[in-house]
Every structure is written in structure tokens, then in C-alpha cells.
C-alpha positions in Angstrom: -2.2 9.8 -5.9 0.1 10.3 -2.0 3.5 8.3 -1.5 3.9 6.4 1.9 6.3 8.1 4.6 8.9 5.7 4.1 10.3 7.1 7.2 6.8 6.4 9.5 6.9 3.3 7.9 10.6 2.0 8.9 10.2 3.5 12.2 7.4 1.0 12.7 9.5 -1.7 10.8 12.4 -1.3 13.4 10.5 -0.7 16.6 8.5 -4.2 15.4 12.2 -6.3 14.8 13.5 -5.0 18.2 10.3 -6.4 19.4 11.2 -9.4 18.4 15.0 -9.8 19.6 13.9 -8.4 23.2 11.3 -12.1 23.2 8.0 -10.3 23.0 9.1 -7.4 25.4 7.2 -4.0 23.4 10.3 -1.9 22.9 10.2 1.9 23.5 8.2 3.5 21.1 10.2 6.5 19.9 7.9 8.6 17.6 4.6 8.2 17.4 4.1 10.5 14.9 1.3 9.0 12.4 -0.9 6.3 12.1 -0.3 2.6 12.2 0.7 0.1 9.5 -2.2 -1.6 9.9 -4.6 1.7 8.8 -1.5 2.8 7.4 -1.9 -0.2 4.6 -5.2 0.3 4.9 -4.6 4.1 3.7 -2.7 2.2 0.6 -5.4 0.0 -0.5 -8.0 2.4 -0.2 -5.9 5.1 -2.7 -5.6 2.1 -5.2 -8.8 1.1 -4.9 -10.1 4.9 -6.0 -7.2 4.8 -8.2 -9.4 1.9 -10.6 -12.3 2.9 -10.1 -11.5 6.2 -11.6 -10.0 4.7 -14.4 -13.1 2.8 -14.7 -15.6 5.8 -14.9 -13.1 7.7 -17.2 -12.7 4.4 -19.4 -16.6 3.9 -20.1 -16.7 8.1 -20.8 -14.5 7.8 -23.2 -16.4 4.1 -24.5 -19.9 6.4 -24.1 -18.4 9.3 -26.3 -17.7 12.9 -24.2 -15.7 14.5 -26.0 -13.9 15.5 -23.0 -12.1 12.6 -22.4 -8.8 12.2 -24.3 -7.9 8.3 -25.6 -4.0 9.0 -23.6 -5.5 10.4 -20.8 -7.9 7.4 -20.4 -4.8 4.7 -21.4 -2.6 6.3 -18.6 -4.9 6.2 -15.6 -5.5 2.9 -17.2 -1.8 1.9 -16.3 -1.6 4.3 -13.3 -4.5 1.7 -11.9 -2.7 -1.6 -12.8 0.8 -0.7 -11.9 -0.2 0.6 -8.4 -2.4 -2.7 -8.2 0.1 -4.8 -8.8 2.8 -2.9 -6.4 0.2 -3.2 -3.5 0.2 -6.7 -4.7 3.6 -7.3 -4.5 3.9 -5.7 -0.4 1.1 -8.2 0.4 2.9 -11.0 -1.2 6.2 -9.4 0.6 4.0 -9.2 4.0 2.9 -13.0 4.0 6.1 -14.2 2.7 7.5 -12.4 6.5 4.4 -13.6 8.2 5.3 -17.6 7.4 8.8 -16.3 8.0 8.3 -15.4 11.7 5.7 -18.8 12.5 8.9 -20.8 10.7 10.8 -19.4 13.9 11.2 -21.8 16.8 11.4 -20.8 19.5 
């Protein structure tokens, strides 16, 4: 699983905060190296989905008696998929919370 570029995400969050403080006028972007936040989020969701599919396929192979698949590998892969999904759920919850806070701000 590839890691999300934390610095890129922080830069985008700072730019959004600067936009909010400037009264909605977009702040000049200091560095537009990578994808926007929506693309980064979609990529993360796709990675979690692929991990879940891989874990399911490995579990099915073990259940069918494939001698190349070890139980410990199956369990580790299932746990990785579970942790990834839980992390994605927490990110979603924080985004919803942030959205609700922004919507409750008085203008």
C-alpha cells in the first residue's frame, strides 16, 4: 500500500484555511505538484478496496485448499484490510465533522 503524501495534504489544507480566512477569495497556490484532494481521497478509497479484494481472494484460495497459501498470510492480509478500512472510516468521519463545522459558521 502506498502512503499518502502528508506534506501535500497539509499544503492543501493550509490553502483551504487561507481561502476561508480571506473571505472566500482563493489564495495563490504555493506549489501545485500533485493531484487535488478529491483525487487523493479517491485513490485512497481505491487502495482500500483493492486490499479488501486481495484479502478476500487469499481467504478463498485458502478455503479451497491451495497449498501455496498459508493461514498466517491470510490472517495478516485480512487484518491489514480491516485496519485500512477503519482508518478510511475515521478520515471520512473527520471530513464530515469538518464540513458540518464549516456549514455552521456564521458569515
